[in-house]
C-alpha positions in Angstrom: -10.1 148.9 -116.0 -8.3 152.2 -116.6 -4.6 152.5 -117.0 -3.6 156.2 -117.3 0.2 155.4 -117.1 1.5 157.4 -120.3 4.3 159.4 -121.2 4.4 161.4 -118.1 4.5 158.3 -115.9 7.6 157.6 -113.6 9.1 154.8 -115.8 9.1 157.2 -118.7 10.7 160.2 -116.5 13.4 157.7 -115.2 14.2 156.2 -118.8 14.6 160.0 -119.8 16.9 160.7 -117.0 19.0 157.6 -117.6 19.5 158.7 -121.1 20.5 162.1 -120.2 23.0 160.7 -117.7 24.4 158.5 -120.5 24.8 161.6 -122.9 26.7 163.5 -120.1 23.8 165.0 -118.3 21.2 168.1 -119.2 23.8 170.7 -118.8 25.8 169.9 -122.0 22.5 169.9 -123.8 21.3 173.3 -122.6 25.0 174.6 -123.5 24.4 173.5 -127.0 21.0 175.0 -127.2 22.3 178.2 -125.9 25.4 178.5 -128.3 23.0 177.5 -131.1 20.7 180.3 -130.2 23.7 182.8 -130.0 25.0 181.5 -133.5 21.4 182.0 -135.1 21.4 185.7 -133.4 24.7 186.1 -135.0 23.4 184.9 -138.3 20.4 187.3 -138.2 22.6 190.1 -137.5 24.9 189.4 -140.2 21.7 189.5 -142.6 20.3 192.7 -141.1 23.6 194.4 -141.7 24.2 192.7 -145.1 20.8 193.9 -146.4 20.7 197.4 -144.9 24.2 198.8 -145.2 26.0 196.8 -148.2 24.1 196.8 -151.3 24.6 193.8 -153.5 26.6 194.4 -156.9 24.5 194.1 -160.0 25.2 191.2 -162.4 28.0 191.8 -164.7 29.3 195.1 -163.2 32.6 195.6 -161.4 32.9 194.3 -158.0 32.9 197.1 -155.2 33.8 197.0 -151.5 30.1 197.2 -150.7 29.5 194.3 -152.7 32.3 192.2 -151.4 31.2 193.0 -147.8 27.6 191.8 -148.7 29.2 188.6 -149.8 31.0 187.9 -146.8 28.3 188.8 -144.4 25.9 186.5 -146.2 28.7 183.9 -146.1 29.2 184.1 -142.2 25.4 184.1 -142.0 25.2 180.8 -143.8 28.1 179.2 -141.7 26.4 180.3 -138.5 23.2 179.0 -139.4 24.4 175.7 -140.4 26.5 175.3 -137.3 23.5 176.0 -135.2 21.5 173.4 -136.9 24.1 170.9 -136.3 24.4 171.8 -132.7 20.5 171.5 -132.2 20.5 168.1 -133.7 23.0 167.0 -131.5 20.9 168.0 -128.6 18.3 165.2 -128.6 17.7 163.8 -125.2 16.4 160.3 -126.5 15.6 158.6 -129.5 12.1 158.3 -131.2 12.2 154.5 -130.8 12.3 154.7 -127.2 9.3 156.8 -126.8 7.4 154.5 -129.2 8.2 151.7 -126.9 6.5 153.1 -124.1 3.1 151.8 -122.7 0.0 153.4 -124.2 -3.0 154.4 -122.1 -5.5 151.8 -122.1 -9.3 152.4 -121.4 -11.4 149.2 -120.9 
């Protein structure tokens, strides 16, 4: 007997839909992903400007406006990256334990 009901089966899709409905629907998750993508884009833009236009001060020398701008941009890039990671981790649709509890494919 061959049972091909795996992860793409109707019960699995229904369970995922119920989980999304409990979390407020798929729209909120898509918004979080979109916002986190924008935050990662802003972080990479800050890193690009920091490296291309504002040189870092040498250690032990006096601070310059260019060095201060470099540090400020790197700080913003770190804050944007961490915010994006938090938003992405909040966008899970279901837990790993729910997927492990699904029936496996049996070939007999």
